[in-house]
N, C-alpha and C positions, 0 to 999 in steps of 0.2 A: 918852333914854327907850327902853326895849326894846319891840319889837313882841311882841304876844301869840302864843302857840303856835298858836292858832286862826287868827290872821291870816296867819301864815307858811304854814300848811297851805293856806289859801285861795289864796295866790299860787302855791304849788307846783302846786295842782290846776288853776287857771285859766290859768296861763302855763307850760305844759310846754315842754321843749326843742323848738325849731322854730317856736314861736309868733311871728308877726310883730307888731311894735308900731311906733307912731309917737310920737316924743318931742314933747310939747307945750311943756314948759318945764323948766328946770333951776334948782336952788336957787342958792346963792352959789358955784358952782364957778368957780375962776379961769380955767379953759379949757373953757367949756361946749360941749357938742355943740349945734349949731344946732337951734332948734325946727323941726319938720317933718321931721327926719331919721328915716328908717325903719331898722329893724334886726330881728335875729333873736335870740330868747332862747336862750342856751346852757344855763343852769341857774338855779334859784332856790336860794340857799344857806340855811344853817340860821339866819341872822339876818334873812332876808326880802329880801335884795338880789337883784335880777334882773340877772344877768350877760348883757350884750347885745353882739353883734357888729353894729355899725352899718354900713350900706351905704357910708358914706364912709371905711371902713377903721379907724375907732376901735373899741376894745373898752372897755367900762366897766360897772361895777356900779352900777346905779341904785337909789335908795331910794324905794319907793313913797310914803312919807310926806313926801318932800321934793321929788321930781321928778314932774312931770305927764306922763302918757303914756296912750295908749289902744291897745287891741288892734285890729288890722286883719286882714281876711281876704284870702286870695289873690284871691278873686273881686273884691273892692273894688279891689285893686291893678290887676288886669287891666282892669276897667271904667274905671278912672281914666286909663288910657293909651290908650283907644280914642278915635278922633275922634268928636266930638259933631256930630250932624246936627240942623239946625233947618229949619223951613219957614216 
């Protein structure tokens, strides 16, 4: 089933090159990228696949209708690496 032109444009607008994402799940890929792996969007192609360079060295085109992922901000990544203090 083909993705609608409007949906493709949505992904191109909301996930421009340089956007950081975190993979939540992959479909039936025989060699999946592990859930929780972070990566950087390189481009969104004309069929709606997000081409991502993952931090573990893998590069992959992910299909938004099959693979689960979410956008992360640089601030979230920095805060996630800071030591947490409690009292």
